[in-house]
C-alpha positions as CSV (number, residue, x, y, z in Angstrom):
1,M,112.9,147.2,132.0
2,N,115.7,149.7,131.4
3,S,119.4,149.2,130.5
4,D,120.4,148.8,134.1
5,S,117.9,146.0,134.6
6,I,119.2,144.3,131.5
7,R,122.8,144.5,132.8
8,K,121.6,143.0,136.1
9,L,120.0,140.2,134.2
10,F,123.3,139.4,132.4
11,R,125.2,139.5,135.7
12,Q,122.8,137.0,137.1
13,V,123.3,134.7,134.2
14,H,127.1,135.1,134.5
15,Q,126.9,134.4,138.3
16,G,124.8,131.3,137.7
17,T,121.8,132.6,139.7
18,L,119.7,132.7,136.6
19,S,119.7,130.3,133.7
20,P,120.1,131.6,130.1
21,E,116.6,130.1,129.3
22,E,115.1,132.1,132.2
23,A,116.8,135.3,131.1
24,V,115.5,134.9,127.5
25,E,112.0,134.3,128.8
26,R,112.2,137.6,130.8
27,L,113.5,139.4,127.8
28,R,110.7,138.2,125.6
29,H,108.2,140.3,127.6
30,L,110.0,143.6,127.9
31,P,107.7,146.6,127.9
32,F,106.9,148.4,124.7
33,E,108.1,152.0,124.0
34,D,105.3,154.5,124.1
35,L,105.7,157.3,121.4
36,G,102.3,158.8,122.3
37,F,100.7,157.9,118.9
38,A,102.2,154.4,118.8
39,K,103.5,151.7,121.2
40,V,106.5,150.2,119.6
41,D,107.3,146.6,120.3
42,H,111.1,146.3,120.3
43,H,111.3,142.6,121.2
44,R,109.0,141.2,118.6
45,A,112.1,139.8,116.7
46,L,113.0,137.9,119.9
47,R,109.5,136.3,120.0
48,N,108.6,136.0,116.3
49,G,111.9,136.2,114.3
50,M,111.4,139.6,112.7
51,P,111.0,143.1,114.1
52,E,107.6,144.9,114.2
53,V,106.4,145.8,110.7
54,I,104.8,149.2,110.1
55,F,101.5,149.2,108.2
56,G,101.6,152.6,106.5
57,K,98.0,153.0,105.3
58,G,96.1,155.4,107.5
59,K,99.2,156.8,109.2
60,T,100.5,160.3,108.6
61,P,104.0,160.7,107.1
62,D,105.3,161.9,110.5
63,Q,103.9,158.9,112.3
64,V,105.4,156.4,109.9
65,A,108.8,158.3,110.1
66,G,108.7,158.4,113.9
67,I,108.0,154.7,114.2
68,F,110.5,153.8,111.5
69,A,113.3,155.9,113.1
70,N,112.5,154.5,116.5
71,L,112.8,150.9,115.3
72,A,116.0,151.8,113.4
73,K,117.8,152.6,116.6
74,H,117.6,149.0,117.7
75,G,119.3,147.4,114.7
76,G,118.0,144.8,112.2
77,N,116.0,145.2,109.1
78,I,113.0,147.5,109.1
79,L,109.9,147.2,106.9
80,A,106.9,149.5,106.3
81,T,104.2,148.3,104.0
82,R,101.4,150.0,102.1
83,T,103.3,153.3,102.1
84,T,103.3,156.4,99.9
85,E,106.0,158.6,98.4
86,D,105.2,161.3,100.9
87,Q,105.7,158.9,103.8
88,F,109.0,157.7,102.4
89,Q,110.3,161.3,102.1
90,A,109.5,161.8,105.8
91,V,111.3,158.6,106.7
92,K,114.3,159.5,104.5
93,Q,114.8,162.7,106.5
94,L,115.3,160.7,109.7
95,V,116.8,157.5,108.3
96,P,118.9,158.4,105.2
97,R,119.8,154.8,104.3
98,S,116.1,153.8,103.9
99,E,114.9,152.9,100.4
100,Y,111.5,152.9,98.7
101,R,110.4,149.9,96.7
102,V,107.9,151.5,94.4
103,L,106.2,148.4,93.0
104,G,105.8,146.9,96.4
105,R,104.9,150.2,98.0
106,A,107.3,149.4,100.8
107,I,109.9,151.4,102.7
108,V,112.9,149.3,103.8
109,L,116.1,149.5,105.7
110,K,118.3,146.4,105.1
111,R,121.2,146.0,107.4
112,D,121.2,142.3,108.3
113,R,122.1,140.4,105.1
114,K,122.5,137.0,106.7
115,K,120.5,134.2,105.0
116,Y,118.1,132.3,107.3
117,G,116.1,130.4,104.7
118,K,116.9,126.8,103.8
119,G,116.3,127.3,100.1
120,P,114.8,129.7,97.5
121,I,111.3,131.1,97.7
122,A,109.5,131.5,94.4
123,V,107.0,134.4,94.1
124,V,104.6,133.9,91.1
125,S,102.0,136.3,89.8
126,A,99.2,135.4,87.4
127,G,99.2,138.8,85.6
128,T,101.1,142.1,85.5
129,S,98.3,143.7,87.5
130,D,99.1,141.3,90.4
131,I,102.7,142.4,90.6
132,P,102.2,145.0,93.4
133,V,100.9,142.3,95.8
134,A,103.6,139.9,94.6
135,E,106.3,142.5,95.2
136,E,105.1,143.1,98.7
137,A,105.5,139.4,99.3
138,L,109.0,139.4,97.7
139,V,110.2,142.4,99.7
140,T,109.0,140.8,103.0
141,A,110.7,137.5,102.3
142,E,113.9,139.2,101.2
143,L,114.1,141.2,104.4
144,M,113.5,138.1,106.5
145,G,116.7,136.6,105.0
146,N,115.6,134.5,102.0
147,D,116.8,134.1,98.5
148,V,113.7,135.0,96.4
149,Q,113.0,134.4,92.7
150,H,110.0,135.9,90.9
151,L,108.0,134.6,88.0
152,Y,105.5,137.2,86.8
153,D,102.7,137.2,84.3
154,V,102.4,133.4,84.0
155,G,98.7,133.0,84.5
156,V,96.4,130.2,83.2
157,A,95.3,132.2,80.2
158,G,98.6,131.3,78.7
159,I,99.6,128.2,80.6
160,H,102.7,127.6,78.5
161,R,104.3,130.6,80.2
162,L,104.1,128.8,83.5
163,L,105.2,125.4,82.2
164,A,108.3,127.0,80.7
165,N,109.4,127.8,84.3
166,C,108.9,124.4,85.8
167,A,112.6,124.0,86.5
168,A,112.6,127.2,88.6
169,L,109.5,126.1,90.5
170,A,111.1,122.7,91.2
171,K,114.0,124.4,93.0
172,A,111.8,126.4,95.4
173,R,111.2,125.3,99.0
174,V,108.1,127.5,99.2
175,V,106.0,129.0,96.5
176,I,103.8,132.1,96.8
177,V,101.2,132.5,94.1
178,C,99.3,135.8,93.6
179,A,96.3,135.8,91.3
180,G,93.0,137.7,90.8
181,M,90.1,137.0,88.5
182,E,89.0,133.4,89.2
183,G,92.1,132.6,91.2
184,A,93.0,129.4,89.4
185,L,96.8,129.6,89.3
186,P,97.6,128.3,92.8
187,S,95.8,125.1,92.1
188,V,97.8,124.6,88.9
189,V,101.1,125.4,90.6
190,G,100.1,123.1,93.5
191,G,99.8,120.2,91.1
192,L,103.3,120.8,89.8
193,V,105.3,121.1,93.0
194,G,105.8,119.0,96.2
195,V,106.3,122.0,98.5
196,P,103.9,124.4,100.4
197,V,102.1,126.8,98.1
198,I,100.8,130.0,99.7
199,A,97.9,131.4,97.6
200,V,97.3,135.2,97.7
201,P,94.0,136.3,96.2
202,T,94.2,139.8,94.7
203,S,91.5,142.4,94.2
204,I,92.1,142.4,90.4
205,G,89.2,141.4,88.1
206,Y,85.9,142.5,86.6
207,G,82.6,143.0,88.5
208,A,81.9,139.4,89.4
209,A,85.4,139.0,90.9
210,F,84.0,141.1,93.8
211,E,87.3,142.8,94.5
212,G,89.1,139.5,95.2
213,I,86.3,137.5,96.9
214,A,85.9,135.2,93.9
215,A,89.6,134.5,93.8
216,L,89.6,133.9,97.6
217,L,86.8,131.4,97.5
218,G,88.3,129.7,94.5
219,M,91.7,129.3,96.3
220,M,90.0,128.1,99.5
221,N,88.3,125.4,97.4
222,S,91.5,124.3,95.7
223,C,91.8,120.5,95.1
224,A,95.6,120.8,95.4
225,S,96.3,119.6,99.0
226,N,99.5,121.7,99.4
227,V,97.7,125.0,98.9
228,S,97.0,127.3,101.8
229,V,95.4,130.8,101.5
230,V,96.0,134.2,103.1
231,N,93.7,137.2,102.9
232,I,93.0,139.3,99.8
233,D,96.0,141.4,98.7
234,N,98.0,140.2,101.7
235,G,101.4,139.9,100.1
236,F,103.1,140.7,103.4
237,G,101.3,137.8,105.2
238,A,102.3,135.4,102.5
239,G,106.0,136.5,102.5
240,Y,106.1,136.3,106.3
241,V,104.6,132.8,106.5
242,A,106.8,131.6,103.6
243,S,109.8,132.8,105.5
244,L,108.9,131.0,108.7
245,I,108.3,127.8,106.7
246,N,111.6,128.2,104.9
247,R,113.5,128.4,108.3
248,L,112.2,125.1,109.6
């Protein structure tokens, strides 16, 4: 569907021959744009609430830059995750306003500053080594229009550090908890709050942690009923789901 077809759609709505609901339904399924190496979905925000997100790992700097610049033409906030400094430099050449969030390994373009969340989201990390995954969750939630607070290095090895932040946790509408090793922290947090807790197992830990599998299994067996779990190191998925919950 090109621009002429879209104008025709609006005329039909104006003339009363097509309802607004029918027009929106047609717009939901507009074709993607084929860049040769990628097929960019420009109407994902209409369907899912946020534009397509670029997964940088495995892509060349030029590929990331090409997709990023193409998305940037259509407005809204743009996010590329798991990116490198080289990929950011390529994006910066095409989209000068883009920024690189080093800790979260994310390239962002923030233009829509409207708040869509109903309350704050808290992002918690068990240790300093879990911060990159936590930052990915934080950046994602921020770009989706949420107020986000972070509580870092408050793991169960020094539980008093977490308990000293109970007031901040109590204000959150959703809590994201990132932890490696045995993955115990989400269960503790789940027992302290009455809101959804999204657990993110990280690949941090010694040999028997099996690069996050031990934490994943521990979190999936949590006895706290308000805990749900995303995949290992999936800070983006946690930030996205937390944002959707926070809009309800």
